[in-house]
N, C-alpha and C positions, 0 to 999 in steps of 0.2 A: 126598341128593336123592328129593325126593319121589317117586314112584310107585303109578297109577292101579291099583285094584282092580278085575278082571274086572267088580265088578258096575256096580261105581261106570266102568267104561267103555261096560258095557250101559243107565246108565243116560242117560249124555252123546249115546252114539249111537242115542239111540232118541226122543230130543228132537228132532233131530234133521229133518229132513221134506225128501224128495223131490218139488219137482216137473218132470214131463218136459215135455220138449220144452220148455225156459224158458230165456234168452231167445228160444232159434230152435229148431227143430225140432233133434232129434235130440242135447238137452243136455239132463241131467239136474241142478238147480239144486240145491248142497241151500243149506235152506232154516233160519238159524243162529233166526230170529223163536220158534218154537217152543219151543230152547233159554231164551231170553231168554224169555216170560213161562211155562216152571217153577223156581218157585221152589226147589227140592228138588238143578235137573238144575247149575242155576245156581248156587249154594251147592256143589258138589262140586267144580265147574270154577276157580274163584273162588278157595276152598281151594288145590286141589290147585298151581293157578299164586304165590299165595303163596308155597306155604311151597317152591316150587320157585326160587323169585328171591329170596327172604329175606336168603340170603346172600351176595347178587352186588355188595351196598353198590352200588347206582345211584345215578347221579342224576336218571334224568326214565324216561319211560318215550314213545313216541310210537308216536300213533294212524294207521296208514293208517284215512284219506277211506275208508269214514263211519265203516263196522261196528269196525272193528279202535279208535273214540274210545271207543266202549262200555267193553270189557271197559280197554285203558288205561286211562280213566278209573277205572274199579271196580278195578283193584289197584296204581295211583298213587295211592287214598286209604292203601291199606290198606296198604302199603309206608312211605309219608309222602317218595311222593317227585314233582317234577315232572309236569307233562302236559301234551304239545307237538302241537299237530295234524299231519300230513304229508297237506296239502289236494291239489286238485286245480285248476289251474288258472284264474287269475282269486278265490280265493276268500278270502286270506286279507288283510287291510289294508294290512300294512306293508310296509315291502322287502324279499322274497324271495328267495330261492333256488331255482332250476328244476331240477329234469332231466327231459329227456325221456325216452322209451321205447318198445318196439314192440305193435306190438297186431297180431293175422292180419289189420287190414282198415287200417291208417295208424299211428300216431301220439300216445302221449298224453301230460300233462307231470304231476308233484308238485312239489311247493311247499313250501318251510317258511320262516319267519322269519329273518330272517342272524343275528338275535339272540336263538334260540331256544331256544339252551345256552348261558346266559353265564359259567357257571359252567367256566373250564379245564379241553380234558380229562375232560369230564364222560363218567359211561360210561351209556350207552343203552339198553335193552329195547323195539325194536323189537315191535308186534304185532299183526295182526290177525286176522282173520275167515279169514280160506281162500285159500290157495298152492294157486293150477294153474300154468301160466307161468309166473310167475316174474317175468315185466318190472316188473310196479305196486312188489314190496319187492326187487327189485334198483336200481332208483330210489331206492327209500326209503333206503334201506343207504348212495349212493354221495352223497346229498342230507347225509345227517347225517358224514360224515365231511368234506365241502366245505365245512360249519361250523363246523369244529375240534372237533367231537363225537368217538364212540369207540360205534361199537351193539358191545357184546360177546355180542348173538346176538338170530336175528328168530327172533319166536317165531308159532306159529296154531297156529287150531281144530282144521283139521284141514287136512288138503294130503290134494292128489290123486297120489298118487303115481308115476301111469304120465303126466304129465305132466311127471315130471323137475324140477321148477322149482325145485327148491336147488341143482340145477347150477347153479354162476359168482356165486350169493349169498357175497359178503365179508365171509360175517362165521357164527357158525355161526348151526344152526336148529335148533328145535325143535320137533314140532306132538305135539300132545298123540293126534289121536287120525288115523286115517290112512283111505286109499281108493288098493286097489290097483289 
């Protein structure tokens, strides 16, 4: 299994910018756009993910709207598998299956096409940039299951450990970087 060197971790951590008080007072937003525009950091990350998942016999990568699309598409191309977007409600043009999840101020929904994983019992990796409270990830894993696929792991570039978002996700969870 692929592991990052301390130097590689440092490059990745240093490429993520903190934005204080965004989107609201008291939040420190982890901005990955600075990782995306850093070719060295992006290559380290994608090489690591490719090495980790090349032996998983995946059929699809499912990326959560919207930053999961970036990492998921690159990884799907590298592994030679299909990419499936998990979108916010109302963004997909065909028949969908939806899953609601809780937010601190209400509910939201994510959707996939009903035929998103045409191969029976597909092996799917779910990916997103960050896991905080885990609501979106839990809903996405549930959606994958609802349409007859198997989420073998949920992968995140960054995990805010203190929020315990991985608790209750009905899948293995892997995070590249952690913040306590």
